[in-house]
C-alpha positions as CSV (number, residue, x, y, z in Angstrom):
1,M,0.0,0.0,0.0
2,K,1.6,3.2,-1.2
3,R,-0.3,5.3,1.3
4,I,1.7,4.0,4.2
5,P,5.1,5.2,2.9
6,V,3.6,8.5,1.8
7,L,1.8,9.3,5.1
8,S,4.9,8.1,7.0
9,F,7.1,10.4,5.0
10,A,4.7,13.3,5.5
11,V,4.4,12.9,9.3
12,M,8.1,12.5,9.9
13,F,9.0,15.4,7.5
14,L,6.7,17.7,9.4
15,V,8.0,16.7,12.9
16,A,11.6,17.0,11.8
17,T,11.0,20.3,10.0
18,D,9.4,21.8,13.1
19,T,12.5,20.6,15.0
20,F,14.9,22.5,12.8
21,L,12.5,25.4,12.2
22,V,13.3,27.5,15.3
23,A,17.1,27.6,14.9
24,P,17.2,30.3,12.2
25,L,14.4,32.2,13.9
26,L,16.2,32.6,17.3
27,P,17.6,36.1,16.6
28,D,14.3,37.5,15.4
29,L,12.3,35.8,18.2
30,T,14.8,37.2,20.8
31,R,14.1,40.7,19.5
32,R,10.4,40.0,19.4
33,F,10.2,38.8,23.0
34,G,12.9,41.1,24.4
35,N,14.7,38.2,26.2
36,S,18.4,37.8,26.6
37,P,20.2,36.0,23.7
38,R,21.9,33.7,26.3
39,I,18.6,32.0,27.0
40,A,17.2,32.0,23.4
41,G,18.3,28.4,23.0
42,W,15.7,27.4,25.6
43,M,13.1,27.6,22.8
44,V,14.9,24.7,21.2
45,S,15.5,22.8,24.4
46,A,11.9,23.1,25.5
47,Y,10.8,21.0,22.5
48,A,13.4,18.3,23.2
49,I,12.6,18.2,26.9
50,G,8.9,17.8,26.1
51,Y,9.6,15.1,23.7
52,C,11.8,13.1,25.9
53,L,9.7,13.3,29.1
54,T,6.5,12.3,27.2
55,A,8.1,9.5,25.2
56,V,8.8,7.7,28.5
57,F,5.1,7.2,29.1
58,S,3.6,7.6,25.6
59,G,5.4,4.6,24.1
60,P,4.1,1.9,26.6
61,I,0.6,3.6,26.8
62,S,0.2,3.7,23.0
63,D,0.7,-0.1,22.9
64,R,-2.7,-0.4,24.5
65,F,-4.6,1.5,21.8
66,N,-5.2,1.5,18.1
67,R,-2.1,3.1,16.6
68,R,-4.0,5.0,13.9
69,N,-6.0,6.7,16.6
70,V,-2.9,7.6,18.6
71,L,-1.2,8.9,15.5
72,F,-4.2,11.0,14.5
73,A,-4.5,12.5,18.0
74,G,-0.8,13.3,18.1
75,T,-0.9,14.9,14.7
76,I,-3.9,17.0,15.6
77,A,-2.2,18.2,18.8
78,F,1.0,18.9,16.9
79,C,-0.9,21.0,14.4
80,V,-2.6,23.1,17.2
81,A,0.5,23.6,19.2
82,T,2.7,24.6,16.2
83,F,0.0,27.0,15.0
84,A,-0.3,28.5,18.5
85,C,3.5,29.2,18.6
86,G,2.9,31.8,15.9
87,L,0.4,33.5,18.3
88,A,2.8,33.6,21.3
89,R,3.4,37.1,22.6
90,S,5.9,36.4,25.4
91,F,9.0,34.3,26.0
92,P,7.3,32.1,28.7
93,A,4.3,31.5,26.4
94,M,6.6,30.4,23.6
95,L,8.5,28.0,25.9
96,A,5.3,26.4,27.1
97,L,4.0,26.0,23.5
98,R,7.3,24.6,22.3
99,F,7.1,22.1,25.2
100,A,3.6,21.2,24.1
101,T,4.7,20.7,20.5
102,G,7.4,18.3,21.8
103,V,4.8,16.4,23.8
104,A,2.5,16.1,20.7
105,A,5.4,14.9,18.5
106,A,6.3,12.3,21.1
107,V,2.8,10.9,21.0
108,G,2.4,10.8,17.2
109,S,5.8,10.1,15.6
110,P,6.7,6.8,17.4
111,Q,3.5,5.3,16.0
112,I,5.0,5.4,12.5
113,W,8.0,3.2,13.4
114,A,5.8,0.9,15.5
115,A,3.0,0.5,12.9
116,I,5.1,-0.3,9.8
117,P,6.1,-3.8,11.0
118,Q,2.5,-4.6,11.7
119,L,1.2,-3.3,8.3
120,V,3.7,-4.6,5.8
121,A,5.2,-7.9,5.0
122,P,8.6,-8.7,6.7
123,S,10.4,-8.4,3.4
124,R,9.1,-4.9,2.9
125,V,9.8,-3.5,6.4
126,V,13.2,-1.9,5.6
127,A,12.0,-0.5,2.3
128,T,8.9,1.0,3.9
129,M,10.9,2.5,6.8
130,A,13.1,4.2,4.3
131,A,10.2,6.6,3.6
132,P,10.0,8.2,7.1
133,T,13.8,8.1,7.2
134,A,13.8,10.1,4.0
135,G,11.4,12.5,5.6
136,L,13.8,13.1,8.5
137,T,16.8,13.6,6.2
138,I,15.0,15.9,3.8
139,A,13.7,18.0,6.7
140,Q,17.3,18.5,7.8
141,L,18.0,19.9,4.4
142,A,14.8,22.0,4.2
143,G,14.1,23.0,7.8
144,V,16.6,25.8,8.1
145,P,16.1,27.3,4.5
146,V,12.3,27.0,4.8
147,G,12.3,28.7,8.2
148,S,14.5,31.5,6.9
149,F,12.4,32.0,3.8
150,L,9.1,32.1,5.6
151,A,10.6,34.3,8.4
152,A,11.2,37.0,5.8
153,V,7.4,37.6,6.0
154,S,7.2,37.5,9.8
155,T,8.4,35.4,12.6
156,S,4.9,33.9,13.0
157,T,4.6,32.8,9.3
158,P,6.7,29.6,9.6
159,F,4.6,28.3,12.5
160,F,1.3,29.2,10.7
161,V,2.4,27.4,7.5
162,V,3.7,24.3,9.2
163,G,0.6,24.1,11.4
164,A,-1.7,24.4,8.4
165,V,0.2,21.6,6.5
166,A,0.1,19.5,9.7
167,A,-3.7,19.9,9.7
168,L,-3.9,18.5,6.2
169,V,-1.7,15.6,7.1
170,A,-3.8,14.9,10.2
171,I,-6.9,14.7,8.0
172,A,-5.1,12.4,5.6
173,V,-4.0,10.1,8.5
174,G,-7.5,9.9,9.8
175,I,-8.9,9.0,6.4
176,W,-6.3,6.8,4.8
177,F,-3.9,5.4,7.4
178,P,-4.9,1.7,8.1
179,S,-6.2,0.6,11.4
180,V,-3.5,-0.9,13.7
181,P,-5.2,-2.7,16.6
182,P,-3.2,-3.4,19.8
183,T,-1.4,-6.7,19.9
184,G,-1.7,-7.1,23.6
185,H,0.2,-5.9,26.7
186,S,0.8,-7.0,30.2
187,G,1.5,-5.1,33.4
188,G,2.2,-1.4,33.8
189,I,4.8,0.9,32.2
190,I,7.7,-0.3,34.3
191,A,6.8,-3.9,33.6
192,Q,6.7,-3.2,29.9
193,Y,10.2,-1.7,29.9
194,A,11.5,-4.4,32.1
195,G,10.1,-7.1,29.8
196,L,11.5,-5.4,26.8
197,L,15.0,-5.1,28.2
198,R,14.9,-8.7,29.2
199,T,14.4,-9.7,25.6
200,P,17.4,-11.4,24.1
201,H,19.7,-8.8,22.2
202,A,17.6,-5.9,23.5
203,P,20.2,-4.3,25.8
204,T,23.1,-4.6,23.3
205,R,21.0,-3.3,20.4
206,F,19.8,-0.3,22.3
207,A,23.3,0.4,23.6
208,A,24.7,0.2,20.1
209,Y,21.9,2.5,18.8
210,L,22.8,5.0,21.5
211,V,26.5,4.9,20.7
212,F,25.7,5.2,17.0
213,Q,23.6,8.3,17.5
214,L,26.3,9.8,19.8
215,G,28.8,9.5,17.0
216,N,26.3,10.7,14.4
217,F,25.4,13.9,16.2
218,A,29.0,14.6,17.2
219,V,30.0,14.7,13.6
220,L,26.8,16.6,12.5
221,S,27.0,19.2,15.3
222,F,30.7,20.2,14.8
223,T,31.2,19.8,11.1
224,A,30.2,23.4,10.4
225,T,32.7,24.6,13.0
226,W,35.5,22.6,11.4
227,F,34.6,23.9,7.9
228,A,34.8,27.5,9.2
229,R,38.0,27.0,11.2
230,G,39.8,24.6,9.0
231,F,38.8,25.8,5.5
232,G,37.7,29.4,6.1
233,L,34.2,28.9,4.7
234,S,31.7,31.6,5.1
235,V,28.2,31.1,6.4
236,S,26.8,30.6,2.9
237,G,29.6,28.2,2.0
238,I,28.9,26.2,5.1
239,G,25.2,26.1,4.2
240,V,26.0,24.7,0.7
241,A,28.4,22.1,2.2
242,M,25.8,21.0,4.7
243,I,23.2,20.6,1.9
244,V,25.7,18.3,0.1
245,L,26.0,16.2,3.2
246,G,22.3,16.1,3.7
247,A,21.8,15.1,0.1
248,G,24.1,12.1,0.7
249,N,22.0,11.1,3.7
250,T,18.8,11.4,1.7
251,L,20.2,9.4,-1.2
252,G,21.2,6.6,1.3
253,A,17.7,6.5,2.6
254,V,16.2,6.2,-0.9
255,V,18.8,3.8,-2.4
256,G,19.5,1.8,0.9
257,P,16.5,-0.6,0.7
258,R,17.7,-1.9,-2.7
259,I,21.2,-2.5,-1.3
260,V,19.8,-4.2,1.7
261,R,17.5,-6.4,-0.4
262,R,20.4,-7.4,-2.6
263,V,23.1,-8.1,0.0
264,G,21.1,-8.6,3.2
265,Q,20.9,-6.7,6.5
266,G,23.9,-8.4,8.1
267,R,26.3,-7.7,5.3
268,T,25.0,-4.2,4.9
269,L,25.7,-3.4,8.5
270,A,29.1,-5.0,8.5
271,V,30.2,-3.3,5.3
272,A,28.8,0.1,6.6
273,M,30.8,-0.2,9.8
274,A,34.0,-1.0,7.9
275,C,33.4,1.9,5.6
276,Y,32.8,4.2,8.6
277,L,36.2,3.2,10.0
278,V,38.0,3.9,6.7
279,G,36.1,7.1,6.0
280,Y,36.7,8.8,9.4
281,L,40.3,7.6,9.5
282,A,40.9,9.4,6.2
283,L,38.8,12.5,7.0
284,P,41.4,14.4,9.0
285,F,43.9,14.1,6.1
286,S,41.5,15.9,3.7
287,A,43.5,18.4,1.6
288,G,40.6,20.6,0.9
289,I,36.9,21.3,1.4
290,V,35.9,19.2,-1.7
291,A,37.6,16.1,-0.3
292,A,36.2,16.6,3.2
293,A,32.7,17.1,1.9
294,A,33.0,14.1,-0.4
295,I,34.1,11.8,2.5
296,L,31.4,13.1,4.9
297,S,28.8,12.8,2.2
298,G,29.8,9.2,1.8
299,T,29.5,8.5,5.5
300,F,26.2,10.3,5.6
301,F,25.1,8.1,2.7
302,L,25.9,5.1,4.9
303,G,24.0,6.5,7.8
304,G,20.9,7.0,5.6
305,T,21.2,3.4,4.4
306,I,21.5,1.7,7.7
307,F,19.1,3.8,9.8
308,P,16.0,1.9,8.6
309,V,17.9,-1.4,9.3
310,F,18.5,-0.2,12.8
311,M,14.9,0.6,13.4
312,G,13.8,-2.7,11.8
313,L,16.1,-4.7,14.1
314,L,14.8,-2.8,17.1
315,Q,11.2,-3.3,16.2
316,S,11.9,-7.0,15.6
317,L,12.6,-7.4,19.3
318,T,8.9,-7.6,20.2
319,T,5.5,-7.8,18.7
320,T,3.5,-6.5,21.6
321,A,5.5,-3.4,22.7
322,R,6.5,-1.7,19.5
323,G,5.4,1.7,20.7
324,T,7.7,1.3,23.7
325,V,10.6,0.4,21.3
326,S,10.0,3.5,19.2
327,A,9.8,5.7,22.2
328,L,12.9,4.2,23.8
329,A,14.8,4.6,20.5
330,N,13.8,8.2,20.2
331,M,14.9,8.9,23.7
332,F,18.3,7.3,23.1
333,M,18.6,9.5,19.9
334,Y,18.0,12.6,21.9
335,L,20.3,11.4,24.7
336,G,23.0,10.7,22.1
337,S,22.5,14.2,20.8
338,T,22.9,15.7,24.3
339,I,26.0,13.7,25.1
340,A,27.5,14.7,21.8
341,G,26.9,18.4,22.4
342,I,28.6,18.1,25.9
343,I,31.7,16.2,24.9
344,G,32.1,17.3,21.2
345,G,33.2,20.9,22.0
346,P,36.1,19.9,24.3
347,L,37.1,17.1,21.8
348,L,37.2,19.6,18.9
349,A,39.4,21.9,20.9
350,A,41.8,19.2,22.1
351,L,43.5,18.3,18.8
352,P,44.0,20.2,15.6
353,G,41.6,19.7,12.7
354,F,38.9,17.1,13.0
355,W,41.0,14.5,14.6
356,D,39.2,14.0,17.9
357,I,35.7,13.9,16.4
358,S,37.0,11.4,13.7
359,L,38.6,9.2,16.4
360,L,35.3,9.3,18.3
361,A,33.4,8.2,15.2
362,I,35.9,5.4,14.6
363,R,35.5,4.3,18.2
364,V,31.7,4.4,17.8
365,A,31.9,2.2,14.7
366,G,34.1,-0.3,16.5
367,T,31.8,-0.3,19.6
368,V,28.7,-0.9,17.5
369,G,30.4,-3.9,15.9
370,R,31.5,-5.3,19.2
371,L,28.0,-4.9,20.7
372,G,26.7,-7.2,18.0
373,F,24.2,-4.8,16.4
374,T,23.7,-7.2,13.5
375,A,20.8,-9.2,12.4
376,P,21.4,-12.9,13.0
377,H,21.8,-14.5,9.6
378,A,20.4,-11.3,8.1
379,G,22.5,-11.7,5.1
380,V,20.2,-14.5,4.0
381,R,17.5,-13.6,1.5
382,R,14.0,-14.4,2.8
383,T,12.8,-16.7,0.0
384,G,11.5,-20.2,0.5
385,V,8.6,-22.5,0.1
386,T,5.5,-23.1,2.2
387,H,4.6,-26.6,3.3
388,R,1.0,-27.7,3.9
389,T,1.5,-26.9,7.6
390,G,1.8,-23.2,6.7
391,Q,5.4,-22.9,7.8
392,R,7.8,-21.3,5.4
393,L,10.9,-23.5,4.8
394,G,14.3,-22.3,3.7
395,D,15.3,-21.9,0.1
396,P,18.3,-24.2,-0.7
397,R,20.1,-21.2,-2.3
398,D,20.0,-19.4,1.0
399,C,22.0,-22.0,2.9
400,M,24.9,-20.2,4.4
401,R,27.0,-22.2,6.8
402,P,27.6,-25.8,7.9
403,C,25.9,-27.2,10.9
404,Q,25.9,-30.5,12.8
405,P,24.8,-33.9,11.3
406,P,21.1,-34.6,11.2
407,S,21.1,-36.6,14.4
408,Y,22.6,-33.6,16.2
409,C,20.0,-31.1,15.0
410,S,17.1,-30.6,17.3
411,M,15.0,-27.8,18.7
412,S,17.4,-27.4,21.6
413,P,19.5,-24.2,21.1
414,S,22.2,-25.5,23.4
415,R,22.8,-28.5,21.1
416,T,22.5,-26.8,17.7
417,S,24.9,-23.8,18.2
418,G,22.4,-21.3,16.8
419,C,20.6,-23.7,14.4
420,S,17.4,-23.9,16.4
421,R,15.7,-21.5,13.9
422,H,17.0,-23.3,10.9
423,A,16.1,-26.5,9.0
424,C,19.1,-28.7,9.2
425,A,19.1,-30.6,5.8
426,H,21.4,-33.5,5.2
427,A,22.7,-34.3,1.7
428,A,25.8,-35.9,0.2
429,M,27.5,-32.6,0.5
430,G,26.9,-32.5,4.2
431,C,24.5,-30.8,6.6
432,R,23.7,-27.1,6.0
433,C,21.5,-24.5,7.8
434,C,18.6,-23.0,5.8
435,R,16.9,-19.8,6.9
436,L,13.5,-20.0,8.4
437,A,11.1,-17.0,8.5
438,S,10.0,-17.8,12.1
439,T,10.3,-20.5,14.7
440,P,8.4,-23.7,13.8
441,P,5.2,-24.1,15.7
442,S,6.0,-27.6,16.8
443,P,9.2,-29.6,17.5
444,W,11.2,-31.1,14.7
445,S,10.1,-34.6,15.9
446,T,6.6,-33.9,14.4
447,P,6.2,-36.7,11.7
448,T,4.6,-34.3,9.2
449,W,7.5,-31.9,9.2
450,P,9.7,-32.6,6.2
451,S,13.2,-31.1,5.7
452,C,14.3,-28.7,3.0
453,W,17.0,-30.7,1.2
454,V,20.2,-29.2,-0.1
455,G,22.2,-30.1,-3.2
456,R,21.7,-33.7,-4.3
457,W,19.0,-35.6,-2.5
458,G,20.7,-37.4,0.4
459,P,19.4,-40.3,2.4
460,V,15.9,-40.0,3.8
461,P,16.0,-39.3,7.5
462,T,15.2,-42.2,9.8
463,P,13.0,-42.0,12.9
464,S,16.0,-42.3,15.1
465,S,17.7,-39.2,13.5
466,R,14.8,-37.0,12.8
467,G,11.6,-38.6,14.0
468,W,10.0,-38.8,10.6
469,P,8.7,-42.0,8.9
470,P,11.4,-43.4,6.6
471,S,9.0,-43.5,3.7
472,W,8.9,-39.7,3.4
473,R,11.0,-38.2,0.6
474,P,11.0,-34.8,-1.2
475,S,9.0,-34.6,-4.5
476,P,11.1,-34.5,-7.7
477,G,10.8,-30.7,-8.0
478,G,12.7,-30.2,-4.7
479,C,12.4,-26.9,-2.8
480,R,11.6,-24.2,-5.3
481,P,11.9,-20.6,-4.0
482,D,8.8,-18.6,-3.5
483,A,6.5,-21.5,-4.5
484,R,3.5,-22.5,-2.3
485,R,3.4,-26.2,-1.7
486,S,0.2,-28.1,-1.5
487,A,-0.5,-31.2,0.4
488,S,0.6,-33.3,-2.6
489,A,4.0,-31.6,-2.7
490,W,5.3,-34.3,-0.4
491,V,4.7,-37.8,-1.6
492,R,5.2,-41.2,-0.1
493,S,7.5,-43.7,-1.8
């Protein structure tokens, strides 16, 4: 359904545009309200604080309701709060309204990331998540120029325009966004967080995501300073350079799903981390602004490519608390931004050029790799066949590594060294692991559960080795990718 990517893009574009909208307006808003320039940044911080505080509660609570309704309510509140910012006549009123805008954004935007895995097929999750990712990256390019252009009319105009567009998007969400009923929940907010963090891989994936965003924002926040100090760029020159970097990020979000579909999530993440290491190691040696912008544009391209993969892996941790996952991911993103702002300045001043920030980014890439932020066997393409039981079996072409002999394969993870989610198929060439889309509904000992054979047909499994009747054998066609098997697909000899 094309409406899901389009509406997801629109919502995230508006939320991100509003985030970057205030920065170019700070001098004019300071004169308008008559406050000190030293506290002008509070108008930006109020939005972030409102977002983070609300996300703690909105994520778990939203898992109890239809996500379309929560998204619609959040978008309406965002529209009203943003429009009201244009009517503010005092600094405290603006702070309160910016806080309210952050609250509304924290209610609505996480529903996009949480709803996509529930609305699209697993093979389309990364591609669909690229749409809101593109909305975020394009907003980074357009937010400051749009704010500056509209502010030429008045300081209220940007808020009125964004609020009006948000109203149209809210109406579209209410009409066309599919219903996403809750999938169940247990316990209170603390119990939901505790249950999520007890999920296998959850602590390491969230820690890796935090570290990744820390490095990301450290580079993004201090690149302009380096361009001005190291290459003598003017404000307009820095703006052009940042547009080039943002274009790389946007291109990665658009092209990334095709790359992931071709090479797999696991390989994409591994190659991206390796390229990060090489790119940031070479960055301090840049001889000129062209080389520096080219390297950074390449790393931003990688960031746009792998961000949907990150979100997809985080959402795959649970099926009942996806709103909690989205909210927690957004909180970690803002936390990474805050830490980057605190440590980035001293790092930039400690060594000449961009050395310290580059070394931090290199450290980040290495840490993400060590924390294991990879999709287990994600390099395998999700093709396969469907047996009469309804379970998708692996495609022989997707077999990726040797496993134990058939008699050693079972449902016990402790015995199969990670093969518990794979069909262990024995042939003359040996036993291989074939990717499964999900854990089988019953143990391997179920007599009606055939194997997906690899290479030349090997000996038929015996009851002692697999628990199946010896008379079962694959039909002559073998395991054909993406073919739905009927009850007659498996015949008796």
